[in-house]
C-alpha angles and dihedrals in degrees: 000000000000119000112286127217129203112241112224093236091062100041095092091048092052090050087055091051090056088057096057119118122219090259091050091052091052092050091046094050091047090054091050090051090057094059105116119236087235090066112129115160120063092214091056091048091051091049091050092051092046089055090054098044101046090128094058108105110202132121117268096005093177090056090050089055091050089049092054093049091048090052090054090052093046091052092047091052092047092044089217129157112254098248093049090048092051090049089053090047092053091049089051092049091050091051097041100081089207110158110252093013101104134126126196132185090275099049099034098077091048091050091050090054091049093051093048089057098041095044096042100075109124097210095053091043090055093049091048091052090050090049092049091050092049093049097044094113136106093241129025125198115242107169145326140210134185118213117202119206143167118232116198120225114215125201089199131357090247097054127075114257114280098195141014135214122217105224132185126204117199114207115195120188117197142167120243130195091284091060089240124131114253127188135209127185126205129182115227136184129208092274090054091050090052091048091052091052091052093047092051092046091052091047092052092049091049090048091051090051091051092047090053090051091050091050091054089053093047091247119144119222117230111205109175110356114199090340121171 
């Protein structure tokens, strides 16, 4: 696979993973295996794991959990065999220069074994694949707001306003390929607002129809797998 880098937000968690004992790894993997396939929200998944790994004594345990989940997602996106992914991870760790995140010839084999166990849980691998498929788009919606304002209409600059316009500004925040938040603003009028309502209503009805069809075929619907 292509060269991997270690994002700053996951560096501390990876340091914690290098501190795990064999017993800790077993407890951690057992907790991962108990994540239900119906899991949706990342925060809920992290809370569930924390409940199961209370006996694991490493610094920043919650960040170590986030690091593991992010590694599952990175591998799903790369569609890489586990051993090749772990090799790329070790190369990234070696090149990272993060304090405390170092592997030598003595610790490297042990770390490889740990990663094979922690990244080999079928349920989490399935959820990560679903998440990667759902997020495989150029732009991903993050949030939206609509600002409502009055704009005065002047006959002349010297006179008080004679009329006003009700104006809506739609703000859409989305993620692009760089993982940064981007924003776009659009001005709407009342007709546009009504059109948006109708479009959303139609989308919800179509989605309900598709969900019913899936239910008749014994297919579960994944909405937001391991989302933040």
